N, C-alpha and C positions, 0 to 999 in steps of 0.2 A: 622340492621348494628351496633354497634357503634361506638360513635360521641367522638376523645379527647375530653372529659371531664371536666377534676380533674390531676393538677402538675403531680402527678403523671404517666398520661397516655402519657403524654408530653415530661417528661425526655426522658426516653426508644427511642419514635423517637428521637426529634432532635437528644439526640447522635449518635443514626444509621447514622444518617445528615449526624451531623462531622466528626464519626469518618472513610467513605465512602466517606469524601472528595463532594459530592454535595447541585449541586448550588437547592436550593429550589424554583422554583418558583412556586407561585399559582399565581392565579388570579384574583378566584374573595372569592376560599375559602376556606376550611380545604379539600376538598373533593376532590373538579375541582383543579389539582394541576398535575405539571413535578415535578420527581426530575431529577436533570441531575448533569451527571460529569461533573466538571472547564476546564478539559482540552479537552470537547466536547464543549464547550462553547465557545474557546480562539482559536477555530478547525470553527466549522461555528459565528465568534459573529452579524447572520445579522440572530441566526432566530428569530421567533416567534410565541408567542405563540393567536390564535385564536380562539374564540367564538362562534361557534354557539347557535342560540333559541336552547331553552328549549321544550323539546316536550312532549312525556308524564313525564316525568322525575323533578324534584324537581331541577333540577343538568344541564350546559350546554357541550355540547358534546364541546372538545377541540381539536387542534390540534395542530406538531409543523410545523413548515414549516418552509422554509431555507428563500427562498426568496420570498416576498406580489406576489402572477399575479395578475392582476385586469383585467380580462375581462370579459369586462362591464355587462354588465346586460345577464341574464339567455333570451337563446330567448324567441321569446313569440308563443303562443297557440292558436290552432283555432279549431273550430267544423272544421265536415264533412258537417256540411248541408250550410253554407257560397261559399261552391263551389256549390253550388242550389241556388245563389240570381241572380238574372237576372243582369245584364252584371259586374259579380264577378271576371271571366276568361281576359276579358277584363281592365277592371281595375290596371288587379299586374302585364299583359303583358306591360301598356302602366308605371307603376314605377318602372318596371326592368329596362326597359329601357332611361329612365329617367338619372341614376345613372351612376356616370363617376369611373370609378371602376381600381383602378391604383393599377401594384403591385402584 
């Protein structure tokens, strides 16, 4: 994959952005970016670009969201062998009963 390495490469790309009235919303690099229509940005002013952790690539997966929802931490996972620990089921039962859930 080629990168924009010279002015001669950047000029046509920047002209394309300007001619199409796009907003260049780059987060981290030349490749990690969104090109958005100005009108869309006016309709959705709360849009937010969120970068996630890199995987095997050297680039971040990007998500464009209108409203950032924080659902809290991800649910925990447990190994099935935990249920074999003596007193585990009673412990969980007591903890669940101790919570006061409203709504």
